[in-house]
ZAVO-546622 format. One record per residue: residue number from 0; chain; x, y, z of N, C-alpha, C, CB in turn. Coordinates in steps of 0.2 Angstrom, whole numbers. Each point is the difference from the previous one (the first is absolute). Glycine has a CB too. Layout:
  miba  midren    nxx    nyy    nzz   caxx   cayy   cazz    cxx    cyy    czz   cbxx   cbyy   cbzz
   NUM       A      X      Y      Z      X      Y      Z      X      Y      Z      X      Y      Z
...
This chain:
  miba  midren    nxx    nyy    nzz   caxx   cayy   cazz    cxx    cyy    czz   cbxx   cbyy   cbzz
     0       A      4     -6      0     -4      6      0      4      6      0     -9     -6      6
     1       A     15      6     -1      4      6      0      4      0     -7      1     -1     13
     2       A      1     -4    -16      3      0     -6     -4      3     -5      7    -10      3
     3       A    -13      8     -4     -5      3     -5      0      8      1     -6    -11      0
     4       A      5     13      6     -1      7      2      6      4     -2     -7     -3      9
     5       A     13      0     -8      7      3     -1      0      1     -8      6     -5     11
     6       A     -8     -1    -15      1      1     -7     -5      5     -3      3    -12      0
     7       A     -9     12      3     -5      5     -2      3      7      1     -9     -8      3
     8       A     12     10      3      3      6      2      5      2     -5     -3     -1     12
     9       A      8     -4    -14      5      1     -4     -2      2     -7      7     -8      7
    10       A    -12      4     -9     -3      1     -7     -3      7     -1     -2    -12     -1
    11       A     -1     14      7     -3      7      0      5      5     -1    -10     -4      7
    12       A     15      3     -3      6      5      0      3      1     -7      2     -3     12
    13       A     -1     -3    -16      3      0     -6     -5      3     -5      6    -10      2
    14       A    -12      9     -2     -5      3     -4     -1      7      1     -6    -10      0
    15       A      7     12      6     -1      8      2      7      3     -3     -7     -2     11
    16       A     12     -1    -10      7      3     -3     -1      1     -7      7     -5      9
    17       A     -9     -1    -12     -1      1     -8     -4      5     -2      2    -12      0
    18       A     -8     13      4     -5      5     -2      3      7      1     -9     -8      3
    19       A     13      9      3      3      6      1      5      2     -5     -2     -2     12
    20       A      6     -3    -15      4      1     -5     -3      2     -7      8     -8      6
    21       A    -13      4     -7     -4      1     -7     -3      7      0     -2    -12      0
    22       A     -1     15      5     -3      6      0      4      6     -2     -7     -4      9
    23       A     14      5     -7      4      5     -2      2     -1     -8      4      1     12
    24       A     -3     -8    -13      2     -1     -7     -6      2     -5      8    -10      4
    25       A    -14      8     -2     -6      2     -4      0      8     -1     -6    -11      3
    26       A      7     14      3     -1      7      0      6      3     -5     -5      0     12
    27       A     11     -3    -11      5      3     -4     -1     -1     -8      8     -2     10
    28       A    -11     -4    -11     -1     -1     -7     -6      4     -3      3    -12      2
    29       A     -8     14      2     -5      4     -2      3      7     -1     -9     -7      6
    30       A     13      9     -1      3      7     -1      4      1     -6      0      1     12
    31       A      4     -7    -14      4      0     -6     -4      0     -6      9     -6      6
    32       A    -14      3     -6     -4     -1     -6     -4      7     -1     -2    -12      1
    33       A      0     15      4     -3      7      0      5      5     -3     -7     -3     10
    34       A     14      3     -7      5      4     -3      1     -1     -7      5      0     11
    35       A     -5     -6    -13      2     -1     -7     -6      3     -5      6    -11      3
    36       A    -12     10     -1     -6      3     -4      1      8      0     -7    -10      3
    37       A      8     12      3      1      8      0      6      2     -4     -5      0     12
    38       A     10     -4    -12      6      2     -4     -2      0     -7      8     -4      9
    39       A    -11     -1    -12     -2     -1     -7     -4      6     -2      1    -12      1
    40       A     -6     14      4     -4      6     -2      2      7      2     -9     -9      1
    41       A     16      9      0      3      6      2     -3      4      6      3      1    -12
    42       A     -5     -5     17     -2      3      6      6     -1      5    -13     -2     -2
    43       A     18      6      1      6     -1      3      1      1      7      5      3    -10
    44       A     -9      1     13      0      1      7     -3     -6      4     -1     13     -2
    45       A     -5    -15     -1     -3     -6      3      5     -6     -1    -12      5     -3
    46       A     15     -6     -3      4     -5     -1      6      0      5     -3      0    -12
    47       A      6      5     14      5      1      5     -2     -2      7      5      9     -7
    48       A    -11     -7      9     -2     -2      6     -2     -7      1     -5     11      1
    49       A      3    -14     -7     -2     -7      0      7     -5      0    -11      3     -6
    50       A     16      0      3      6     -4      0      3      0      7      2      3    -12
    51       A     -2      3     15      2      0      7     -4     -5      5      4     12     -2
    52       A    -11    -12      1     -4     -4      4      2     -8     -1     -9      9     -1
    53       A     10    -10     -6      2     -7     -1      7     -2      3     -6      1    -11
    54       A     11      3     11      6     -1      4     -1     -1      7      6      6     -9
    55       A    -10     -1     12     -1      0      7     -4     -6      2      0     12      0
    56       A     -5    -15     -4     -4     -5      2      4     -7      1    -10      6     -6
    57       A     14     -7      1      4     -6      0      7      1     -3    -11     -7     -1
    58       A     16      9      5      6      1     -3      4     -6     -3      1      9      8
    59       A     -4    -15     -7      3     -6     -3     -3     -2     -6      3     -3     11
    60       A     -8      6    -14     -3     -2     -6      4      0     -6    -11      4      5
    61       A     10     -8    -10      4      0     -6      0      6     -4     -2    -12      0
    62       A     -3     16      1     -1      6     -5      3      6      4    -10     -5     -6
    63       A     13      4     12      2      6      4      6      4     -4     -4     -6     11
    64       A      9      2    -14      5      4     -3     -3      4     -6      8     -9      3
    65       A    -13      7     -7     -3      4     -5     -4      6      3     -1    -11     -7
    66       A     -2     10     12     -4      5      3      5      5      3     -9     -8      3
    67       A     14      6      0      5      5      3      3      4     -6      2     -7     10
    68       A      0      4    -15      3      4     -6     -5      5     -3      8    -10     -2
    69       A    -14      7      1     -5      5     -3     -2      6      5     -4    -10     -7
    70       A      4      8     13     -1      6      5      5      5      0     -6     -8      7
    71       A     12      5     -7      6      5      0      0      4     -7      7     -8      7
    72       A     -8      5    -12     -1      4     -7     -5      5      0      4    -10     -6
    73       A    -10      8      9     -5      5      0      2      6      5     -9     -9     -2
    74       A     12      7      8      2      5      4      5      5     -3     -2     -8     10
    75       A      6      6    -14      5      4     -4     -3      4     -5      8     -8      2
    76       A    -15      7     -4     -3      3     -6     -6      4      3      4     -8     -8
    77       A     -4      9     14     -7      3      3     -1      7      0      1    -10      8
    78       A      4     14    -11     -1      7      0     -6      2     -3     12      1     -1
    79       A    -15      5      4     -6      2     -3     -6     -4      1      6      6     -8
    80       A     -6    -10     14     -5     -5      1     -2     -5     -5     -5      9      7
    81       A     10    -11    -11      0     -5     -6     -3      3     -6     -1     -9      9
    82       A     -1     16     -9     -3      2     -6      5      0     -6     -7      8      7
    83       A     13     -6     -6      5      0     -6      1     -8     -2      5     11      4
    84       A     -5    -15      1      1     -7     -2     -6     -3     -4      8     -2     10
    85       A    -14      4     -8     -6     -2     -3      0      3     -8     -6     -1     11
    86       A      8      7    -11      0      3     -7      5     -3     -4     -3     11      5
    87       A      9    -13     -3      5     -3     -4     -2     -7     -2      9      7      6
    88       A    -11    -11     -1     -2     -7     -1     -6      0     -5      3     -3     12
    89       A     -7      7    -13     -5      0     -5      3      0     -7     -8      6      8
    90       A     13     -2     -9      4      0     -6      4     -6     -1      0     12      0
    91       A      4    -14      5      5     -5      0     -3     -7     -1      7      7      7
    92       A    -13     -8     -5     -3     -7      0     -4     -1     -7     -1      0     13
    93       A      0      5    -17     -3      0     -6      4      1     -6    -11      3      6
    94       A     14     -8     -9      5      2     -6     -3      4     -5      5    -11      2
    95       A    -12     11     -3     -2      4     -5      0      8      2     -8    -10     -4
    96       A      7     11     10      1      7      2      7      3      0    -10     -2      8
    97       A     15     -3     -7      7      3     -1      2      2     -7      2     -8     10
    98       A     -6      6    -15      1      2     -6     -5      5     -3      5    -11     -2
    99       A     -9     14      7     -5      6     -2      4      6      1    -10     -7      3
   100       A     10     11     -8      4      7      1     -4      4      5      4     -1    -12
   101       A    -10      2     12     -4      4      4      1     -2      8     -8      2    -10
   102       A      8     -9     11      1     -3      6      6      2      3     -7     -9     -3
   103       A     13      8     -1      6      2      2      1      7      2      5     -9     -7
   104       A     -8     14      2      1      7      2     -4      2      6      1      2    -12
   105       A     -6     -6     13     -4      2      7      4     -3      6    -11      0     -7
   106       A     14     -5      6      4     -3      6      6      4      1     -4    -11     -3
   107       A      7     14     -2      6      5      1     -3      6      4      6     -4    -11
   108       A    -11      7      9     -3      5      4     -1     -1      7     -5      4    -11
   109       A      2    -10     12     -1     -2      7      6     -2      4    -11     -5     -4
   110       A     16      2      1      6     -1      3      4      6      3      1    -10     -8
   111       A     -2     15      4      3      7      2     -3      2      7      2      3    -12
   112       A     -8     -5     14     -3      2      6      1     -5      5     -8      6     -6
   113       A     11    -12      5      0     -5      5      5      2      6     -2     -9     -9
   114       A      0      7     15      5      2      5      7     -4      0    -11      2      7
   115       A     16      0     -4      6     -3      0     -1     -7      2      6     10      3
   116       A     -2    -15     -6      0     -7      2      1     -4     -6     -8      2      8
   117       A      8     -9     -7      2     -4     -6     -5      0     -6      5     -7      9
   118       A    -11      8     -8     -5     -1     -5      2      6     -6     -9     -5      8
   119       A     11     11     -6      1      5     -5      5     -2     -4     -3      8      8
   120       A      9    -11     -6      5     -2     -4     -2     -6     -5      8      4      9
   121       A    -12     -9     -6     -2     -5     -4     -5      2     -5      2     -8     10
   122       A     -6     13     -9     -4      2     -5      3      4     -6     -8      2      9
   123       A     14      1     -7      4      3     -5      3     -5     -5      3      9      8
   124       A     -1    -15     -5      3     -6     -4     -6     -2     -5      8     -3     10
   125       A    -14      2     -7     -5     -3     -4     -2      5     -6     -5     -6     10
   126       A      5     13     -9     -1      5     -5      6      0     -5     -6      7      8
   127       A     12     -8     -6      6      0     -4      0     -6     -5      6      6      9
   128       A     -8    -12     -6      0     -6     -4     -6      0     -5      4     -6     10
   129       A     -9     10     -8     -6      0     -5      2      5     -6     -8     -2      9
   130       A     11      7     -8      3      5     -5      5     -3     -4     -3     10      7
   131       A      7    -14     -4      6     -3     -4     -2     -6     -4      8      4      9
   132       A    -11     -9     -6     -1     -6     -3     -7     -1     -3      8     -5      8
   133       A    -13      8     -5     -7     -1     -2     -2      5     -5     -2     -6     11
   134       A      3     12    -10     -2      6     -4      5      2     -5     -7      3     10
   135       A     13     -5    -10      5      1     -5      2      8      0     -5     -9     -6
   136       A      5     12     12      3      6      1      5      1      5    -11      5     -4
   137       A     17     -8      3      5     -1      5      3      6      3      3    -10     -6
   138       A     -3     16      2      2      6      3     -4      3      6      4      2    -11
   139       A    -11     -4     11     -4      2      5      1     -5      6     -9      4     -8
   140       A     13     -9      8      1     -4      6      6      3      4     -4    -10     -7
   141       A      8     15      4      6      2      3     -2      4      7      5      1    -11
   142       A    -10      3     10     -2      4      6     -3     -4      6     -3      9     -8
   143       A     -1    -14      7     -2     -4      6      5     -4      3    -11      0     -5
   144       A     16     -3      0      5     -3      3      5      4      4     -1     -8    -10
   145       A      2     14      8      4      5      4     -3      2      6      4      4    -11
   146       A    -11     -4     11     -3      2      6      0     -6      5     -8      7     -6
   147       A      8    -13      4      0     -6      4      7      0      3     -8     -6     -7
   148       A     13      7      4      7      0      2      1      5      6      4     -4    -12
   149       A     -6     10     10      1      6      5     -4     -1      6      2      7    -10
   150       A     -7    -11     10     -5      0      6      4     -4      6    -11      1     -8
   151       A     13      2     13      4     -3      5     -4     -4      5      9      9     -1
   152       A    -16     -7      1     -5     -4      4     -2     -7     -3     -4     11      4
   153       A      6    -12    -10     -2     -6     -3      5     -6      2     -4      6    -10
   154       A      2    -12      8      4     -6      2      6      0     -4    -10     -6      2
   155       A     16      5      1      6      0     -3      1     -5     -7      5      3     11
   156       A     -8     -9    -10     -1     -4     -6     -3      3     -6      0    -10      8
   157       A     -6     13     -6     -3      4     -6      4      5     -3    -11     -2      6
   158       A     14      6     -2      4      5     -2      6     -2     -5     -3      7     10
   159       A      6    -13     -7      6     -3     -4     -3     -3     -7      6     -3     11
   160       A    -12      0    -11     -3     -2     -6     -1      5     -5     -5     -9      7
   161       A      2     15     -4     -1      6     -4      6      2     -3    -10      3      7
   162       A     16     -3     -3      6      3     -3      3     -5     -6      2      5     12
   163       A     -3    -11    -11      2     -5     -5     -4      1     -6      4     -8      8
   164       A    -10      9     -7     -5      1     -6      2      6     -4     -9     -6      6
   165       A     10     12     -2      1      6     -3      7      0     -4     -7      6      9
   166       A     12     -9     -6      6     -1     -4     -1     -4     -6      6      1     11
   167       A     -9     -6    -11     -2     -4     -6     -4      4     -5      1    -11      7
   168       A     -6     15     -5     -4      4     -4      5      5     -4    -10     -2      8
   169       A     14      5     -4      4      5     -3      5     -3     -5     -1      7     10
   170       A      3    -13     -9      5     -3     -5     -4     -2     -6      7     -5      9
   171       A    -13      3     -8     -5     -2     -6     -1      7     -4     -5    -10      6
   172       A      4     15     -3     -1      7     -3      7      2     -3    -10      3      8
   173       A     15     -6     -7      6      2     -3      4      6      4     -5     -3    -11
   174       A      3      4     17      3      5      4      3     -3      6     -9      8     -3
   175       A     15    -10      1      5     -3      6      2      5      5      4     -9     -9
   176       A     -3     15      7      2      5      4     -5      1      6      6      6     -9
   177       A    -13     -6      7     -5      1      5      0     -6      4     -7      7     -8
   178       A      8    -13      6      0     -6      4      6      1      5     -5     -7     -9
   179       A     11      9      7      5      1      5     -1      5      5      7     -3     -9
   180       A    -11      9      7     -1      5      4     -5     -2      6      1      8     -9
   181       A     -6    -13      7     -5     -2      5      4     -5      5    -10      2     -8
   182       A     14     -6      6      3     -5      4      5      3      5     -2     -9     -9
   183       A      5     15      6      5      3      4     -3      4      6      8      1    -10
   184       A    -14      1      9     -4      4      5     -1     -5      6     -6      8     -9
   185       A      5    -15      7     -2     -4      6      5     -6     -1    -12      3      0
   186       A     18     -3      1      5     -5     -1     -1     -6      5      8      9     -4
   187       A    -11     -8      9      0     -5      5     -7     -4      0      8      6      7
   188       A    -13     -3    -11     -6     -3      0     -1     -6     -4     -4     11      1
   189       A      8    -12     -7      0     -6     -4      7     -1     -2    -12      1     -4
   190       A     17     -3      8      7      0     -2      1     -4     -6      3      0     12
   191       A     -6     -6    -14      1     -3     -6     -2      4     -6     -2    -11      6
   192       A     -3     14     -6     -2      5     -5      5      5     -1    -12     -2      2
   193       A     14      5      3      5      5      0      7     -2     -4     -5      5     11
   194       A      7    -11     -9      6     -3     -3     -1     -1     -7      3     -5     11
   195       A     -9      2    -13     -1     -2     -7     -1      6     -4     -6     -9      4
   196       A      3     15     -2      0      6     -4      6      3     -1    -11      2      4
   197       A     15     -2      1      7      3      0      4     -4     -5     -1      5     12
   198       A      1    -11    -12      3     -5     -5     -2      2     -7      1     -9      9
   199       A     -7     10    -10     -3      1     -6      3      7     -3    -10     -7      2
   200       A     10     12      3      3      6     -2      7      0     -2     -8      5      7
   201       A     12     -9     -3      7     -1     -2      1     -3     -7      3     -1     13
   202       A     -8     -4    -14      1     -4     -6     -2      5     -6     -3    -11      6
   203       A     -2     15     -5     -1      5     -5      6      5     -2    -12     -1      4
   204       A     15      3      1      6      4     -1      6     -4     -4     -3      7     11
   205       A      4    -13     -9      5     -4     -3     -2     -1     -7      3     -6     11
   206       A    -10      5    -12     -2     -2     -7      1      6     -5     -9     -7      5
   207       A      8     13     -2      1      6     -4      8      1     -1    -10      6      5
   208       A     14     -7      0      7      0     -1      2     -5     -5      2      4     11
   209       A     -4    -10    -11      2     -5     -5     -2      2     -7     -1     -9      9
   210       A     -5     11    -10     -2      2     -6      4      6     -3    -12     -4      3
   211       A     14      8      1      4      6     -2      7     -3     -2     -6      8      8
   212       A      9    -12     -4      7     -3     -2     -1     -4     -6      3     -1     12
   213       A     -8     -3    -13      0     -3     -7     -2      4     -6     -4     -9      7
   214       A      1     15     -5     -1      5     -6      6      3     -2    -11      2      5
   215       A     15      0      0      7      3     -1      4     -5     -4      0      7     10
   216       A      0    -13     -8      4     -6     -4     -3     -1     -7      3     -5     11
   217       A     -9      6    -12     -3     -1     -6      2      5     -5    -10     -5      5
   218       A     10     12     -3      3      5     -4      7     -1     -1     -8      8      5
   219       A     12    -10      0      7     -1     -2      1     -5     -5      3      4     12
   220       A     -7    -10    -11      1     -5     -4     -2      2     -8     -3     -8     10
   221       A     -2     11    -11     -2      2     -7      6      5     -3    -12     -1      3
   222       A     14      6      1      5      4     -2      7     -4     -2     -5     10      6
   223       A      7    -14     -1      6     -4     -1      0     -5     -5      1      1     12
   224       A     -7     -4    -13     -1     -5     -6      1      4     -7     -7     -8      7
   225       A      4     14     -7      0      3     -6      8      2     -2    -12      5      2
   226       A     15     -2      4      7      2     -1      5     -6     -2     -2      9      9
   227       A      0    -15     -5      4     -6     -2     -1     -3     -7      0     -2     13
   228       A     -6      3    -15     -1     -2     -7      4      4     -5    -12     -4      4
   229       A     12     10     -3      4      4     -5      7     -1      1     -8      9      1
   230       A     11    -11      5      7     -2      0      2     -7     -3      0      8     11
   231       A     -5    -12    -10      1     -7     -2     -1     -1     -7     -3     -4     11
   232       A     -1      9    -14     -1     -1     -8     -7     -3     -1     12     -2     -2
   233       A    -17      3      6     -6     -2     -1     -4     -4      6      3     -1    -12
   234       A     -9      1     11     -4     -3      5      1     -8      1     -9      9     -2
   235       A     11    -12     -4      1     -7      0      5     -3      5     -4      0    -12
   236       A      9      5     13      6     -2      4     -2      1      8      7      4    -10
   237       A    -13     -1     11     -1      1      7     -1     -6      4     -5     10     -3
   238       A      1    -15      1     -2     -6      5      7     -4      2    -11     -1     -6
   239       A     15      0      1      6     -4      2      5      4      4     -1     -5    -10
   240       A      0     12     10      5      4      4     -3      1      7      4      6    -10
   241       A    -10     -5     11     -3      2      6     -3     -6      4     -3     11     -4
   242       A      2    -17      0     -2     -6      4      4     -6     -2    -11      4     -1
   243       A     17     -4      5      4     -6     -1     -3     -6      3     10      7      0
   244       A     -9    -13     -3     -3     -6      2      1     -2      7      2     -4    -11
   245       A      4      6     14      1     -2      7     -5      4      5     12     -2     -3
   246       A    -13      9      1     -4      4      4     -8     -3      0      8     10     -2
   247       A    -10    -12     -5     -6     -3      0     -1     -6      4     -1      5    -12
   248       A      6     -9     11     -1     -7      4      0      1      7      6     -5     -9
   249       A     -2     10     12      0      1      7     -7      3      2     13      2      0
   250       A    -15      3     -3     -7      2      2     -5     -5     -1      3     11     -4
   251       A     -4    -15     -1     -5     -5      0      1     -5      5      0      2    -12
   252       A      7     -4     14      1     -5      5     -3      3      7     10     -4     -6
   253       A     -8     11      7     -2      3      7     -7      0      1     10      7     -1
   254       A    -14     -5     -4     -7      0      0     -3     -7      0      0     11     -5
   255       A      2    -15      0     -3     -7     -1      1     -4      5      1      2    -11
   256       A      5     -3     14      2     -4      5     -4      1      7     11     -1     -5
   257       A    -11      8      6     -4      2      6     -8     -2     -1      9      9      3
   258       A    -11     -8     -9     -7     -1     -1     -2     -8      1      0     10     -8
   259       A      5    -14      5     -1     -7      0      0     -2      8      5     -2    -12
   260       A     -1      4     16      1     -2      7     -7      2      3     13      2      0
   261       A    -15      4     -1     -7      2      3     -5     -4     -2      4     12      1
   262       A     -4    -14     -7     -6     -4     -3      1     -7      3     -1      7    -11
   263       A      7    -10     12      0     -6      3     -2     -1      7     10     -2     -8
   264       A     -9      8     12     -2      0      7     -8      1      0     11      5      3
   265       A    -13     -2     -8     -8      0      0     -3      5      4      0    -11     -3
   266       A      4     16      7     -3      4      4      1      8     -1      1     -9      8
   267       A      1     10    -14      1      7     -2     -1      1     -8      8      1      9
   268       A     -7      6    -10     -2      2     -7      7      1     -4    -11      5      3
   269       A     12     -9     -8      7      0     -4      1      7     -4      0    -13      0
   270       A     -6     16     -1      1      6     -5      5      5      2    -12     -2     -3
   271       A     12      4      9      5      5      2      7     -1     -2     -8      3      9
   272       A     10    -10     -8      6     -2     -2      2      0     -7      0     -7     10
   273       A     -5      6    -14      0      0     -7      2      8     -2     -8    -11     -2
   274       A      4     15      5      0      7     -2      7      3      3    -12      1      0
   275       A     14     -4      5      7      2      3      5     -1     -5     -3     -2     11
   276       A      3     -4    -14      5     -2     -5      0      4     -6     -1    -12      4
   277       A     -5     14     -7     -1      4     -5      2      7      2     -9     -6     -5
   278       A      8      8     11      3      7      2      7      1      0    -10      1      7
   279       A     13     -7     -5      8      0      0      2      0     -7      1     -6     10
   280       A     -4      3    -15      2      0     -7     -1      7     -3     -3    -12     -1
   281       A     -3     15      3     -1      7     -2      5      5      2    -12     -3     -1
   282       A     14      2      8      5      5      2      7     -1     -3     -7      0     11
   283       A      9     -6    -12      6     -2     -3      0      3     -7      1    -10      6
   284       A     -7     10    -10      0      2     -7      1      8      0     -8    -10     -3
   285       A      4     13      8      1      8      1      7      1      1    -12      1      4
   286       A     15     -4      1      7      1      1      5      0     -6     -2     -4     12
   287       A      1     -2    -15      4     -1     -6     -1      5     -6      0    -12      3
   288       A     -6     14     -4     -2      5     -5      3      7      2    -11     -7     -3
   289       A     10      8     10      3      7      2      7      0     -1     -9      0      9
   290       A     13     -5     -8      7      0      0      2      0     -8      1     -6     11
   291       A     -5      2    -15      2      0     -7     -2      7     -3     -2    -12     -1
   292       A     -3     15      3     -2      6     -3      4      6      2    -11     -5     -1
   293       A     12      6      7      3      6      3      8     -1      2    -12      4      3
   294       A     14    -10     -3      7     -1      2      0     -3      7      4      9     -8
   295       A      2    -11     10      0     -3      7      0      5      5      7     -9     -5
   296       A     -4     15      4      0      6      4      5     -2      6    -11      3     -3
   297       A     12      2      8      4      0      5     -3     -4      6      5     11     -3
   298       A     -1    -11      9     -3     -4      5     -7      2      3     12     -2      3
   299       A    -13      9     -3     -6      2      2     -6     -2     -4      6     10      5
   300       A     -5    -10    -12     -5     -2     -5     -1     -7      1      4      9     -8
   301       A      1    -13      9     -1     -7      0     -4     -2      7     10     -2     -6
   302       A     -9      6     11     -3     -1      7     -7      2     -1     10      2      6
   303       A    -12      3     -9     -7      3     -1     -4     -5     -5      4     12      1
   304       A      0    -15     -6     -4     -5     -4     -1     -6      4      6      4    -10
   305       A     -2     -6     14     -1     -6      4     -5      0      5     11     -3     -2
   306       A    -11      9      6     -5      2      5     -7      0     -3      8      6      7
   307       A     -9     -2    -13     -6      0     -3     -3     -6     -3      3     12     -3
   308       A      1    -16      0     -2     -7     -2     -2     -4      5      7      1    -10
   309       A     -3     -1     16     -2     -4      6     -7      2      2     13     -2      3
   310       A    -14      8     -2     -6      3      2     -6     -2     -5      6     10      5
   311       A     -4    -11    -11     -5     -2     -5     -2     -7      1      4      8     -8
   312       A      1    -13     10     -2     -7      2     -4      0      6     11     -3     -5
   313       A    -10      7     10     -4      0      6     -7      3     -1     11      1      7
   314       A    -11      4    -11     -7      3     -2     -4     -6     -4      5     12      0
   315       A     -2    -15     -5     -3     -5     -3     -3     -6      4      7      3    -10
   316       A     -2     -5     15     -2     -5      4     -6      2      5     12     -4     -1
   317       A    -12     10      3     -5      2      5     -7      0     -4      9      7      6
   318       A     -9     -4    -12     -6      1     -4     -2     -7     -2      3     11     -4
   319       A      1    -16      3     -2     -7     -2     -3     -3      6      9     -1     -8
   320       A     -6      2     14     -3     -3      6     -7      3      2     12     -3      4
   321       A    -12      9     -5     -6      4      2     -6     -2     -4      7      9      4
   322       A     -6    -10    -11     -5     -1     -5     -2     -7      0      4      9     -6
   323       A      0    -14      8     -1     -7      0     -2     -3      6      8     -1     -9
   324       A     -4      2     15     -2     -3      6      3      5      6      0    -12     -5
   325       A     -4     17      7      3      5      5      1     -3      6     -6      8     -6
   326       A      4    -15      8      1     -3      6      8      0      2    -11     -6     -1
   327       A     15      5     -5      7      0      2      2      7      3      2     -8    -10
   328       A     -5     13      9      2      7      3     -2      0      7     -1      5    -11
   329       A     -4     -9     13     -2      1      7      6     -1      5    -12     -3     -3
   330       A     16     -2      2      5     -1      4      5      5      1     -1    -12     -3
   331       A      1     17     -2      5      6      0     -4      6      3      6     -5    -10
   332       A    -12      4     13     -3      6      3     -4      4     -6      8      0      9
   333       A     -9     -3    -15     -3      3     -5     -6     -3     -2     11      4     -4
C-alpha cells in the first residue's frame, strides 16, 4: 500500500515537472511565432517586444539564437520609432519598386529627413543601387553613396560597402582620380579598397610612361631606319643588317621557352612572356638601326642608347603583362 502511494506521489511530481516545463516552452513558441508574423508585416515594434518575450519565456529554446539576433538587429534600426525602417523595408522587400523611378525619387526625399542612425545609410545604398544597376543612371548614384560614406552615425560595414561601391562606380565612369580622392578621404574605412585604387593609379602612371617611352623609340626607329637605308644602299639591306640571326634566335628562345614552361605548369598565362621576347627583339632592332643610321657615337651616346632601349624592353614587358594578365603585377604592389 505504501509502495503504491509512493509511486503515485512520484508520478505526480514527474507529471507536474513536465507540465511546468512545457508551459514556458509553449509560451516562448507562441511569442516567437507572434514576432515572426509581426516582422513579416513590418510591425517592427511589436516584433521586437515579442522576440524579447520569447527569449525571456524559455532561454533554452531552439529558436532563441534567432530571436536574439533579430531583436538585436531591430534594436539597432529603431530610430524614429521604426518609421524609417518601415519606409525602407517597403521598397527593399519589393523588387519591382526598386526599379520604379518615382519610388526611388520619393525614397531619396524621405531619406533626407530620416533621423541619424543605420537606416539612413542603408537607404542611401538602396537608392544608389537602383540608379546604378536598375535605372541605368550611374552618375545619380554618386551622391547617395557619398552621403552613406559621410554619415558617421551609420553602421561601419555599410559605410565601408558604400566606399567600395563608389570607388568601383568612379572607375566604371572612367574617373580614377575621383576614386582616389574618395578613398584618400577615408583611408581607414576600407583599407583593401584604398590599396587597390592606389595600385590602379600607380599602374595608370606607369602605363602612360611606358607608352611615352615606346613612342619615343618608335620615332627614333623610323628615323634611324630611313638613315640606315640610305647608308646601306637601299631598304633591302636593312633586315640582314638590323636583325642578325643570333639576336632573333635569342629573343624567340627567351619568350618561347618561358611561355612553354608556364604552359606546362598550367597555372599562368604564357602571353606576357611571348610579348617580352618580341619586345627584346624590337629593342635590339632599334638599337642596331640607331647605331647604323647615326653612327656609334661617344660613350655618352652609347649609354643613352642603351638606357633608352632597356627602358623600352621594360615598357613593353609592363604593357604586355597589364594587357594580358595583370595578376602578375599584384605581387609588385601594382
